[in-house]
C-alpha positions as CSV (number, residue, x, y, z in Angstrom):
1,M,83.7,101.6,138.7
2,E,83.1,104.2,136.1
3,L,86.9,104.4,135.5
4,L,86.9,100.6,134.9
5,K,84.1,100.9,132.3
6,T,85.9,103.8,130.6
7,R,89.1,101.8,130.4
8,L,87.4,98.7,129.2
9,A,85.6,100.7,126.5
10,N,88.9,102.2,125.3
11,L,90.5,98.8,125.3
12,L,87.8,97.4,123.0
13,T,88.4,99.9,120.2
14,V,89.4,98.5,116.9
15,K,92.9,100.0,117.1
16,S,93.4,98.5,120.5
17,L,92.1,95.0,119.5
18,V,94.4,95.0,116.4
19,T,97.4,96.0,118.5
20,I,96.7,93.3,121.1
21,I,96.2,90.6,118.5
22,L,99.3,91.6,116.6
23,T,101.3,91.6,119.8
24,A,100.1,88.1,120.6
25,V,101.0,86.9,117.1
26,F,104.4,88.6,117.4
27,A,105.0,86.8,120.8
28,V,104.0,83.4,119.3
29,L,106.2,83.9,116.2
30,T,109.1,85.0,118.3
31,C,108.8,82.0,120.7
32,T,108.6,79.5,117.9
33,G,111.4,81.1,116.0
34,R,109.4,81.8,112.8
35,L,109.4,85.6,113.0
36,E,110.2,87.1,109.6
37,Q,111.5,90.6,108.9
38,S,108.4,91.6,106.9
39,F,106.1,90.9,109.8
40,M,108.4,92.7,112.2
41,T,108.4,95.8,110.0
42,I,104.6,95.8,109.7
43,Y,104.2,95.2,113.5
44,T,106.6,98.0,114.3
45,V,104.8,100.5,112.0
46,I,101.3,99.6,113.4
47,V,102.4,99.7,117.1
48,S,104.3,102.9,116.5
49,F,101.3,104.6,114.9
50,Y,99.0,103.5,117.7
51,F,101.2,104.8,120.5
52,G,102.1,107.9,118.5
53,V,98.4,108.7,118.1
54,Q,97.8,108.1,121.9
55,T,100.7,110.4,122.8
56,T,99.5,113.1,120.5
57,K,96.0,113.0,122.0
58,E,97.4,113.2,125.5
59,N,99.6,116.2,124.6
60,T,97.0,118.1,122.7
61,G,94.0,117.2,124.8
62,G,92.4,115.4,121.8
63,G,89.0,113.7,122.0
64,A,87.9,110.1,121.6
65,D,88.8,107.9,118.6
């Protein structure tokens, strides 16, 4: 139960919420055929940054956000 609370707390961080929302918007734009190159570039940078930070924290034993 404690693990579930920890994961939920991590999921509700601002970075996670922004990433989830952007991914949903990306999916909708892709499905409707309205995806533009500028949005794709911004989305790629934000998601790459988010996962890059997560990987760095795991490798270095970094703390919370």
